[in-house]
N, C-alpha and C positions, 0 to 999 in steps of 0.2 A: 604533445603530452601536456596536460594541464597540471599546474602545481596543486597540491592537496587542498590548499585554502580555496582556490578557484573551483576545484571539483566539488567541494562541500557547498559553496555558494550556489553553483549551478544546480546541484541536487535539491537544495532547499527551495530555490525558485521554481524548479519543475514541480515539486510537491505542492507548493501553494497554488500555482497556476492550474495544475491538473485537477486539484480538489475543486476549484472554482468552475472549471469547464464541465466536470462531471456533474456537479450540483446544478449548474444553470443551463447547460446546453445539450447534454447527452440525453437522447430521447429513448434509449433502449430500456424497455420495462424490466429486463432481467437484472439490470444494474440499479438496485434501489439504494438503500442507505448503506454506504460503505465509508470506511475511514481509511485514508492513506496514512500508514504508520511511518514509512520512511522511503527514501529513494537512494539507491546506490548508483553512481555514475562511473562508467569505466574511465580509466586514465586518459583515453583519447576522446572522451565525450561522445562516442559513437553509439553507446548502448546505455540504457537506464533500466535497472530493475526497480519496479514499483511495487512495494509491499503494501497489502491492504488487509483489512479485517472487516468482517460483517457479522451481523447477528443472525444471519440465515443458518439453517441446519446444513448438514453435509450435502444433502441432495441439492438444495438450492444454491449452495456455495459453488458447486460446479457450474451451475447456470450463470451465476454472477461472473465467474472466471471466463466462461465462453463469451459472455456479453462484452467484457472488457477487451478480450483478445480480438473480437470482431470489430470493436470500435477503435482499435489501436491506431489505424491509419487516420481516422478523423481526429482523434485526440492529438496525434503527432502533428498534423497540419495546423490545428488550432494553437497548439503549443508553439509552433514555429512562428506564428504571427505575434506571439506575446513575449517571447524571450529572445535576447540578442546573442545568439551563438552562430558560428559559421555553418554548422550542420546540426539540425535538430536530431537528438538521439533517437534511436529505435527503442520503442517501449516494450518491456517484458514484464507482465504482471505475475506476481507470486503471492499466494495466500500466506499471511503472517499468523502462525499459530501461537505466537508467544503470549498473547493476551489470554487465550484459552488455557495454555499451560500454566500461566500465573494464577488464574482462578482455581484450577485444579490443585495446584500446590498449596494455595492458601486454605482450601477446604481440608486438605490432608493435615496441614498444621493445626487448624482449628479442631479437627477431630482428635488428633493426638493430644492436644492440650486438654480438651474436654475429658478424654479417657484418663489422663493423668490425674486430673482433679477428682474424678469420681473414685479412683482406686486409692487415692492418698488422703 
């Protein structure tokens, strides 16, 4: 079991390295412009949830996720060459909808403020 500080350092390093590998070495056309928003590593460092966001619509987002899942073995092996941990964590990709939700909430707030100004 890793202590929480080490867990966070490993997660940060995984995020940096994966972003570089995806940008520079991944050749899958389904995985275009994505942003890795965060990585959560299990306490035993055996699994890593990799959260990503993309500008693609819903239909293409599923293709991006399929591409990432298909490339998980390649990404894990490349990651293993770059980071120094006993076992390279298994990668699990998850779409991060928080950015989308933030934009939607911001629009709702803007609309409410605009409606308040027009009625007052």
